[in-house]
C-alpha positions in Angstrom: 145.6 114.3 76.3 142.9 117.2 76.4 143.2 116.5 72.9 141.6 113.6 72.6 138.6 114.7 75.1 135.9 115.4 72.8 136.1 112.1 71.3 135.8 110.1 74.6 132.9 112.2 74.9 131.6 111.2 71.7 132.2 107.5 72.3 130.8 107.2 75.7 127.5 108.6 74.4 127.9 106.0 71.4 129.0 103.1 73.9 125.8 103.8 75.4 123.3 104.0 72.7 124.6 101.1 71.0 125.3 98.7 74.2 121.5 99.2 74.7 120.8 97.9 71.5 121.7 94.5 72.4 122.0 94.9 76.6 118.3 93.7 77.4 119.0 90.6 75.1 119.9 88.8 78.1 117.7 90.4 80.7 114.5 89.0 78.9 113.3 85.6 80.9 113.9 87.4 83.8 112.0 90.7 82.2 109.8 88.0 81.3 109.2 86.6 84.9 109.0 89.5 86.6 106.7 91.8 84.5 105.0 88.9 83.0 105.1 89.6 79.9 104.4 87.9 76.5 106.9 86.7 73.9 105.6 89.9 71.4 106.2 92.2 74.7 109.7 91.0 74.3 110.0 91.7 70.9 108.7 95.2 71.5 111.4 96.4 74.4 114.2 95.1 71.4 112.1 96.3 68.7 110.7 99.6 71.0 114.2 101.2 70.9 115.4 100.1 67.5 112.0 101.5 66.0 112.6 105.0 67.2 115.9 105.5 66.7 115.5 104.1 62.9 111.9 106.3 62.8 113.6 109.1 63.6 117.3 109.5 62.8 117.1 110.9 59.4 114.8 113.8 60.5 117.1 114.1 63.5 120.0 114.3 61.6 118.2 117.3 59.8 117.1 118.7 63.0 121.2 118.6 64.2 122.0 120.4 60.8 119.8 123.2 61.7 119.9 123.7 65.5 124.0 122.8 66.1 125.2 119.8 66.4 126.9 119.8 69.7 123.2 121.0 71.3 121.4 118.5 69.8 123.8 115.8 71.3 123.4 117.5 74.8 120.1 117.1 75.0 120.6 113.4 73.6 121.9 112.6 76.6 119.9 114.2 79.2 117.1 112.6 77.7 118.4 109.1 76.8 119.2 109.5 81.2 116.1 110.3 82.5 114.8 107.5 80.2 116.5 104.8 81.7 115.9 105.8 85.4 112.1 105.2 83.8 113.0 102.4 82.3 114.7 100.8 85.2 111.8 101.4 87.5 109.1 100.2 85.2 106.5 98.6 86.9 104.9 96.4 84.0 105.8 95.9 79.4 104.0 98.7 78.7 105.5 101.7 80.7 108.8 99.8 80.2 108.4 99.0 76.1 106.7 103.3 76.1 110.9 104.4 78.0 112.9 102.3 75.3 111.4 103.9 72.8 112.1 107.0 74.6 114.8 106.0 75.1 115.3 105.6 71.3 114.8 109.2 70.6 117.7 110.2 72.8 119.7 108.0 71.5 118.8 108.9 68.1 119.4 112.4 68.8 123.1 111.8 70.3 124.2 109.0 67.1 122.8 111.6 64.5 125.5 114.3 65.7 128.5 111.6 66.2 130.0 111.9 62.8 129.9 115.5 62.8 131.5 116.3 65.7 134.2 114.0 65.1 135.1 116.4 61.6 134.5 119.5 64.1 137.1 118.5 66.6 140.0 117.0 64.5 141.7 117.2 61.0 143.9 115.3 59.1 146.1 112.6 60.2 143.9 112.9 64.0 140.8 112.7 62.4 141.6 109.2 61.2 142.8 107.8 64.7 139.4 109.1 66.1 137.4 106.9 63.6 139.8 104.2 64.0 139.4 104.6 68.1 135.5 105.3 67.5 135.4 101.9 65.0 136.8 100.4 67.3 133.9 101.1 70.4 131.2 101.2 67.6 132.3 97.8 66.8 132.2 96.2 69.9 129.5 97.8 72.2 126.8 95.9 70.0 128.0 92.6 70.7 129.3 93.6 74.0 126.2 94.2 75.5 125.1 90.8 76.4 128.2 90.6 78.4 127.2 93.8 80.5 123.7 92.7 80.8 124.1 89.3 82.0 126.8 90.1 84.9 124.4 93.0 85.6 121.5 90.6 85.4 122.5 88.0 87.6 124.3 90.0 90.2 121.9 93.0 90.8 118.7 92.6 88.9 117.3 93.3 85.1 116.6 96.6 86.5 120.4 97.9 86.7 120.6 97.2 82.6 119.3 101.2 82.3 120.6 102.3 86.1 123.9 101.6 84.7 123.6 104.4 82.1 123.0 107.6 84.6 126.6 108.0 86.1 128.3 107.4 82.2 125.8 110.4 81.0 126.8 112.0 84.1 130.4 112.0 83.1 129.7 112.5 78.9 127.5 115.3 80.0 130.3 117.5 82.1 132.6 116.6 79.4 130.2 117.7 76.5 129.9 121.2 78.6 134.0 121.6 79.1 135.8 119.9 75.7 133.0 120.6 72.6 133.5 123.4 70.7 130.7 126.1 70.5 131.5 127.8 67.5 130.2 125.5 64.9 128.3 126.6 61.5 124.7 125.5 61.7 122.5 125.7 58.8 119.5 127.5 57.5 116.3 126.1 56.7 112.8 124.5 58.1 112.7 121.0 59.9 110.8 118.5 57.3 107.9 117.7 59.7 105.6 115.9 56.2 108.8 113.8 55.2 109.4 112.4 59.3 106.1 111.9 59.6 105.6 110.1 56.4 108.8 107.5 57.0 107.9 107.6 60.9 104.4 105.9 59.8 106.5 103.6 56.9 108.6 102.2 59.3 106.9 101.4 62.1 103.9 99.9 60.3 106.1 97.7 58.8 107.8 96.5 61.6 104.3 96.0 63.7 103.1 94.1 60.6 106.3 91.5 60.8 105.4 91.5 64.3 102.4 90.9 63.9 102.8 88.1 61.4 104.6 86.3 64.2 101.9 86.3 66.2 98.7 85.7 64.1 100.4 84.1 60.9 100.9 85.2 57.2 96.9 84.8 56.5 95.6 87.4 59.0 94.4 90.5 57.0 95.5 92.9 59.1 99.0 92.0 58.6 99.0 92.6 55.3 96.9 96.1 55.1 100.0 97.2 57.7 102.3 96.6 54.8 100.1 98.4 52.3 100.5 101.5 54.4 104.0 100.9 54.6 104.6 100.9 51.3 102.5 103.6 50.7 103.6 105.8 52.6 107.2 105.4 51.6 105.9 105.9 48.4 104.6 109.2 50.0 108.0 109.8 51.7 110.0 110.1 48.3 108.0 112.4 47.1 107.7 114.8 49.3 111.5 115.0 50.0 111.3 115.2 46.4 109.5 118.4 46.2 110.2 119.6 49.6 112.6 122.4 49.4 114.2 121.7 52.4 114.2 117.8 52.8 115.5 115.6 55.3 117.2 113.8 52.8 117.9 114.6 49.6 117.7 112.4 46.9 120.8 113.5 44.9 122.9 111.4 47.2 120.9 108.3 46.5 122.4 109.3 42.6 125.9 108.2 44.2 126.2 104.5 43.9 129.2 105.1 46.5 126.7 106.9 48.9 124.2 103.7 48.0 126.5 101.1 48.5 127.5 102.7 51.9 123.4 102.5 53.4 123.1 98.6 51.9 126.6 97.7 53.6 125.1 99.6 57.3 121.7 98.1 56.8 123.3 94.7 56.1 125.6 94.4 58.4 123.5 94.8 61.7 121.0 92.2 59.9 123.9 89.7 59.8 125.5 90.7 62.5 123.0 91.4 65.7 119.7 90.3 65.0 119.8 86.8 65.8 121.5 87.6 69.1 118.2 88.0 70.7 117.4 84.6 69.8 120.8 83.0 70.8 120.3 84.1 74.3 117.3 82.9 74.6 118.4 79.4 72.6 121.3 79.8 75.8 119.4 80.7 78.7 115.8 78.8 78.6 116.9 75.8 76.4 120.8 75.0 77.5 120.4 76.7 81.3 123.1 78.8 81.4 122.6 81.8 83.5 122.7 85.5 81.8 126.3 86.2 82.9 127.4 82.3 81.2 125.1 83.7 78.1 127.1 87.2 77.8 130.0 85.7 78.1 129.2 83.8 74.8 129.3 86.5 73.0 132.8 88.2 74.4 134.8 86.5 71.0 132.6 88.5 68.7 132.9 91.4 70.6 136.9 91.3 71.3 137.7 89.8 68.1 135.5 93.3 66.5 136.9 95.7 69.2 140.7 94.5 68.2 140.6 94.6 64.4 138.5 97.9 64.5 140.5 99.5 66.8 143.8 98.1 65.7 143.7 98.2 62.4 140.9 101.5 61.9 143.3 103.9 60.9 144.6 102.4 58.2 141.0 101.4 56.3 140.2 104.6 54.9 142.0 104.6 51.7 141.1 104.2 48.1 139.6 100.7 48.9 136.6 101.5 50.9 134.4 99.5 49.0 136.5 96.5 48.9 136.8 96.4 52.6 133.3 96.8 53.7 132.2 93.8 51.1 135.6 91.8 53.0 133.5 92.5 56.5 130.4 91.8 55.3 131.0 88.5 53.4 133.0 87.6 57.0 130.3 88.5 59.0 128.0 85.8 56.6 130.5 83.2 56.7 130.1 83.1 60.7 126.5 83.2 60.5 126.2 80.7 57.6 129.2 78.5 60.4 126.7 78.8 63.4 124.1 77.5 61.1 125.9 74.2 60.4 127.2 73.9 63.6 123.6 74.0 65.9 121.8 71.3 66.0 119.9 69.6 68.9 122.4 68.2 71.2 124.8 71.2 70.3 125.8 73.4 73.7 126.7 77.0 73.5 130.6 75.9 72.1 129.0 75.6 68.9 128.5 79.4 68.6 132.4 80.7 69.3 133.8 79.9 65.8 130.8 82.0 64.0 130.7 84.8 66.4 134.9 84.8 65.9 133.8 85.2 62.3 131.3 87.9 62.6 133.4 89.6 64.8 136.2 89.7 62.1 133.6 91.4 60.1 132.4 93.6 62.3 135.3 95.0 62.8 136.3 95.5 59.5 133.2 97.0 58.0 132.4 99.4 61.1 136.2 100.5 61.1 135.4 102.0 57.4 131.6 102.5 57.3 131.8 106.1 59.0 135.0 107.6 56.3 133.0 105.9 53.7 129.9 107.8 54.8 131.4 111.1 55.2 133.4 111.3 51.8 130.6 110.4 50.1 128.8 114.0 50.9 129.8 117.9 51.4 129.7 119.2 54.9 127.0 120.8 54.9 125.2 117.2 54.9 126.8 115.6 57.6 123.9 115.3 59.9 122.0 114.2 56.8 124.6 111.4 56.0 124.8 110.5 59.7 121.1 110.2 60.0 121.0 108.0 56.6 123.4 105.7 57.6 122.4 105.2 61.6 118.7 104.7 59.6 119.9 102.2 57.9 121.6 100.1 60.9 118.7 100.6 63.2 116.0 100.0 60.3 117.5 97.0 59.1 117.9 95.6 63.0 114.3 96.2 64.4 112.6 95.0 61.3 115.4 91.7 61.4 114.6 90.9 64.9 110.9 90.8 63.7 111.5 88.9 60.5 113.9 86.5 62.7 110.9 86.4 64.9 109.1 84.7 62.8 111.7 82.2 61.1 112.6 81.1 64.7 109.1 80.2 65.4 108.3 78.8 61.7 111.5 76.5 61.9 110.6 75.6 65.2 107.3 74.6 64.9 108.3 72.2 61.7 110.3 70.2 64.9 107.3 70.3 67.2 104.8 69.0 63.9 107.3 66.3 63.2 107.2 64.7 66.7 103.5 65.3 67.0 103.2 67.9 69.0 100.0 69.6 70.0 99.4 73.2 68.9 102.8 73.4 67.4 102.8 76.7 66.0 101.8 78.2 69.9 104.4 76.0 71.8 107.1 77.2 69.3 106.1 80.9 70.3 106.6 79.8 73.8 110.2 78.5 72.9 110.9 81.7 71.0 109.8 83.4 74.6 111.9 81.8 76.6 109.1 79.4 78.4 110.5 76.1 77.6 110.5 74.8 81.0 107.2 76.0 81.4 106.1 74.3 78.1 107.8 71.2 79.5 106.1 71.2 83.2 102.6 71.0 81.6 102.9 67.4 80.9 103.3 64.3 83.3 106.4 63.7 84.7 106.7 60.4 83.0 107.0 62.5 79.5 109.1 65.0 80.4 111.6 64.3 79.4 111.2 63.1 75.7 109.3 66.6 75.6 112.3 68.3 77.1 114.6 67.0 74.6 112.1 67.5 71.7 111.8 70.9 72.2 115.5 71.6 72.9 115.6 70.3 69.0 113.3 72.9 68.2 115.1 75.6 70.0 117.8 74.5 68.2 116.3 74.4 64.7 115.1 78.2 65.6 118.6 79.1 66.1 120.0 77.4 63.2 117.6 79.0 60.9 117.7 82.5 62.6 121.6 82.2 62.0 121.3 80.6 58.3 119.6 84.1 57.2 121.7 86.4 58.8 124.6 84.8 57.1 122.7 84.9 53.5 121.7 88.5 54.1 126.1 89.3 55.0 127.0 87.4 51.9 124.4 89.3 49.6 125.3 92.9 51.2 128.6 92.2 50.2 127.8 91.1 46.9 126.1 94.5 46.3 128.6 96.7 47.9 131.4 95.2 45.3 128.8 95.7 42.8 128.0 99.8 44.0 131.1 100.5 45.2 133.2 99.3 42.7 134.6 102.5 41.6 133.4 106.3 41.9 130.8 107.3 40.7 128.4 110.9 40.5 128.4 114.6 40.6 127.6 114.2 44.2 130.9 112.4 45.7 132.9 114.5 43.5 131.7 117.6 45.2 132.0 115.4 48.6 135.5 114.7 48.3 136.2 118.1 47.7 134.3 119.7 50.8 135.4 116.7 53.2 138.7 118.4 53.1 137.3 121.5 54.5 137.5 120.9 58.7 133.9 121.2 59.9 
């Protein structure tokens, strides 16, 4: 049993950092009431965490290669635990958002070491089994977050969704010190500060621009200036990486179509599977009247299906047909989103989400179990941290931008319904609905008009959820098609070197 303790150590960190991506979703209404938070603040509570991971993951992966993966993982665990404590004690939205950003930094330093630690701890068949179990945990963690969050929020308070990280972190730290190997080979080099700065600016300004567009509209000039800054910073990042002797992202990796396909798959999967969950949770709690536990439980089919597929079949999904398997997972995820969009309507209840969630869970289980081995097969062991950082960056940046983008989709769709039914200030009312303030909106009108307005608000919220699920589904389907195109065959010298190197135990 001691042989599998390194896997348990890595899975504990993975479980915490991925659960915390979505665990806050069911607690958002309680956070809003307790901290008097605005709709944009609620978005930043979710996005601040994911944005920190997206913006810093590449740099953290390079640092991990230089400093050592075990040391980096331990530092991430300690920072994650400390920031979780501050999140739980936060007296206002500003402190909570800042603590979430720091928590995301801790999660980043854990996540960028995952594949390297598994490769360093296991070989041959044991490595395949380890990836299968890790894939099952990763596939179910983000989906199970709302369930854990619902239980803790209803039985204690929203603050306990952060406090619960403390004992888990303590166990993970003890295991890390005990069972993870000390003798890893750190690389020589320098930290790519310029590249890290350029990429961070690009990711942060793009996310802020999308959230600002949802709050102030697309006609706002500052929104477009922010998008220009984001584009310019991205171009600068590519130029810096091309010229750097020690880049945090070796652009030669992007010459391998298979590795590019892995990045496309990682981004499309997180957008399609998880970005809309924030809005389905708000709809179920603030409009349908479900408790946090009940709303979280609606996502159980997704997490159970992902866990069963990834855990049951993960060890068999690492052969020559990775591209087809990943594409199949994305197609299933996309079809699940489309199914949800077709079933959700003005009179629909929570049960309308279940069929789509089941299909999405199938897709998440298939794709997650295969992405990790596909990424590691595409790079030499010296680039393990870089590959992990690139894949996780694609996932978290897509998730971050997905939440911001779908916020605009939700508001626009809800505003259309409210406008059609002659509700005054339709745009502001739509933002209130998206921010979980449907009941407050209804109570502002005379008693005799509340019933009619409640029906209108319910139809508007359903239209918003329908739009977010439809967009998510389309992203999944497009992602699947791109993966089939990019990963249909081996290509590029990078992959040939990587496949030889990956056989060497890291």
